[in-house]
C-alpha positions in Angstrom: 0.0 0.0 0.0 2.9 2.3 0.7 4.2 1.9 -2.9 0.8 2.6 -4.3 0.5 5.7 -2.2 3.9 6.9 -3.1 3.2 6.3 -6.9 0.0 8.4 -6.6 2.0 11.2 -4.9 4.6 11.1 -7.6 1.9 11.1 -10.3 0.1 14.1 -8.8 3.5 15.9 -8.4 4.2 15.3 -12.1 0.8 16.6 -13.0 1.2 19.7 -10.9 4.6 20.3 -12.6 3.6 19.5 -16.2 -0.2 19.8 -16.3 -2.9 17.2 -16.8 -1.4 15.9 -20.0 0.5 12.7 -19.4 3.9 12.1 -20.9 4.1 10.4 -24.3 6.3 7.3 -24.6 8.1 7.3 -28.0 11.6 6.7 -29.0 13.6 9.1 -31.2 12.9 7.1 -34.4 9.2 7.0 -33.7 9.1 10.7 -33.0 10.9 11.4 -36.2 8.3 9.4 -38.1 5.5 11.3 -36.4 7.1 14.6 -37.1 7.6 13.7 -40.8 3.9 12.8 -41.0 2.7 16.0 -39.4 5.3 18.6 -40.7 6.5 16.9 -43.9 7.4 20.1 -45.8 8.8 22.0 -42.8 12.6 22.3 -42.5 13.9 19.9 -39.9 17.6 20.7 -40.0 19.8 23.3 -41.6 23.6 23.1 -41.8 24.8 26.5 -43.0 28.5 25.6 -43.2 27.7 22.5 -45.3 25.0 24.3 -47.3 22.5 21.5 -46.6 18.8 21.7 -45.7 16.3 18.9 -45.1 12.6 18.9 -44.5 11.2 16.4 -42.1 10.0 14.1 -45.0 13.4 14.2 -46.8 15.2 13.6 -43.5 13.1 10.6 -42.7 13.8 9.2 -46.2 17.6 9.6 -45.8 17.6 8.2 -42.3 15.5 5.2 -43.3 17.8 4.4 -46.1 20.9 4.6 -43.8 19.1 2.5 -41.2 18.3 -0.1 -43.8 22.0 -0.1 -44.7 22.9 -0.8 -41.1 20.6 -3.8 -41.2 22.1 -5.1 -44.4 25.5 -5.0 -42.8 24.1 -7.3 -40.1 23.6 -4.9 -37.2 20.5 -5.7 -35.1 18.5 -4.1 -32.5 20.5 -3.4 -29.4 23.8 -3.6 -31.1 26.3 -0.8 -30.3 27.5 1.5 -33.1 30.2 4.1 -32.6 29.7 7.6 -34.1 33.2 9.1 -34.3 33.6 12.4 -36.0 32.9 16.2 -36.0 29.5 17.7 -35.3 28.1 17.9 -38.9 25.1 16.7 -40.9 26.6 13.2 -41.5 26.9 12.6 -37.8 23.4 13.8 -37.1 22.0 11.5 -39.9 24.0 8.5 -38.6 22.6 9.1 -35.1 19.0 9.3 -36.2 19.5 6.2 -38.5 20.9 4.2 -35.6 17.9 5.2 -33.5 15.5 4.2 -36.4 17.4 0.8 -36.7 17.1 0.2 -32.9 20.9 0.5 -32.4 22.6 2.0 -29.4 24.6 5.1 -30.5 28.0 5.6 -28.8 29.4 9.0 -29.3 33.2 9.0 -29.5 35.2 12.2 -29.1 36.4 13.2 -32.5 39.8 14.2 -31.1 40.6 10.7 -29.8 43.7 9.0 -31.0 44.5 5.3 -31.3 44.8 4.3 -27.6 41.8 6.3 -26.6 39.7 4.9 -29.4 40.8 1.3 -28.7 39.8 1.7 -25.0 36.4 3.0 -26.0 35.7 0.3 -28.6 36.6 -2.4 -26.0 34.7 -0.8 -23.2 31.3 -0.6 -25.1 31.7 -3.6 -27.5 30.8 -1.8 -30.7 29.9 -3.7 -33.8 30.4 -0.9 -36.2 32.0 2.6 -36.5 30.7 5.4 -38.6 33.3 8.0 -39.3 34.7 10.2 -42.1 38.0 9.4 -43.7 39.5 12.6 -42.2 38.6 16.0 -40.7 41.1 18.8 -40.3 44.4 17.2 -39.1 42.7 14.0 -37.9 43.0 11.0 -40.3 40.3 8.6 -38.9 41.2 5.8 -41.3 44.9 5.8 -40.3 43.9 5.8 -36.6 41.5 2.9 -37.0 44.1 1.1 -39.2 46.7 1.5 -36.4 44.6 -0.5 -33.9 43.0 -2.8 -36.5 45.6 -3.6 -39.1 43.2 -6.3 -40.6 41.3 -3.5 -42.1 43.3 -3.2 -45.2 43.0 -7.0 -46.0 39.3 -7.6 -45.4 36.4 -8.1 -47.7 33.6 -5.5 -47.6 31.6 -5.7 -44.3 33.5 -8.9 -43.1 36.1 -7.4 -40.8 36.9 -9.5 -37.8 39.2 -7.9 -35.3 41.0 -9.8 -32.6 42.7 -6.8 -30.9 39.5 -4.8 -30.2 37.4 -7.6 -28.8 36.3 -7.5 -25.2 
């Protein structure tokens, strides 16, 4: 009975803070789909420095294609995917696509070097990394290659790395 009383107190406290409307339970991917249905022609994101604009509808189309690509690579709901790179449109699209695919996005500091990256990859057991080839002075491919030398000898989407396993 104490638990029930406590729950009703919390509920009434939430209502007093946020009004009579209860909270809506949707994940990011579901919310993007809802927004695309309701605001299809409204701009969802603008990247001035990249000269890119996307409406909610075009954003959902791009994100769904990328999410489908993640599934074709063998990633499944609950798998961890690392997003390693600068804050740009590609990072944002990859994050939304991972949400739509049911993946767990792991943000990696874009300034990390080999040892730091290796530590993160081992710690969170990522199954895939999304990153640009390079950005400013950071050469992401070379950094990954330094901790995963198998990268240059693998077939597409079949890399098996011993060193980065947990």
